C-alpha positions, 0 to 999 in steps of 0.5 A, a space after each residue: 499500500 504505502 509502495 503505490 503512493 509513493 509510486 504515484 506521488 514518483 509520477 509513474 503511471 498506474 498500470 491496470 491488470 491486464 496491462 501489466 499481462 500485455 507487458 509479461 506477453 511481451 518481455 517473454 516474446 523473442 526480437 522477431 515475434 515483438 516486430 511481427 506483432 508490432 507490424 501487425 498493431 499498426 496495420 490494424 488500427 493504422 497506426 506507425 511507432 515511428 517517430 513523428 516530427 510536429 512542426 510548431 505552427 507560430 501564431 500570427 501578429 507573435 513574428 517582430 511588429 507582424 513585420 514578415 518573417 525571415 526567410 528560412 535558412 534550416 531546413 528539416 528533409 522528410 522523405 513522403 514517397 520512396 518511389 519504385 527505386 527503394 534500392 538506390 533511394 536506400 544508397 541516397 539515405 546511407 549516404 546523406 546520413 550515415 545510417 547502416 543499411 538497417 536502419 535505412 531500409 527502416 526508413 524508406 519501408 516506413 515512408 510507404 505509411 507516411 512522412 518519415 524524418 531522415 535530416 534535420 537542422 540542414 542548411 538551405 544550400 546542403 536541402 537543396 542538394 541531398 533532394 535532388 538526390 533524392 528526386 535522381 533516385 526516384 524519392 519524392 521529399 518535402 523539406 520543412 
């Protein structure tokens, strides 16, 4: 009883009994089984376990005295569609991000269900070059 109160005070989440059973099952699964389960959950509920970046919109009039906003000089690069040549797109991702083959492939596969962040905080000139590389490989990217 005292342990439950301590857990609540420390900001821990109270897990219901069914949730505890699910966690126990997950702990007993192999990585291959867990991967398949995650993919099935994504498909069943139309969600993605991949991290998503949420852009915050600047409120109207929030800039200095309502003056025009400065031209953006730093961009995030999002892969919106891998196109037909997935292997070429994987090569570009590996070149641009220095990720391993599996991470690059997973990113390309995940982009089929929604935009995926490839690289953050890239200067305008570099972002344009990277965009050209992706387009040459047949992929669609957005600079945000």
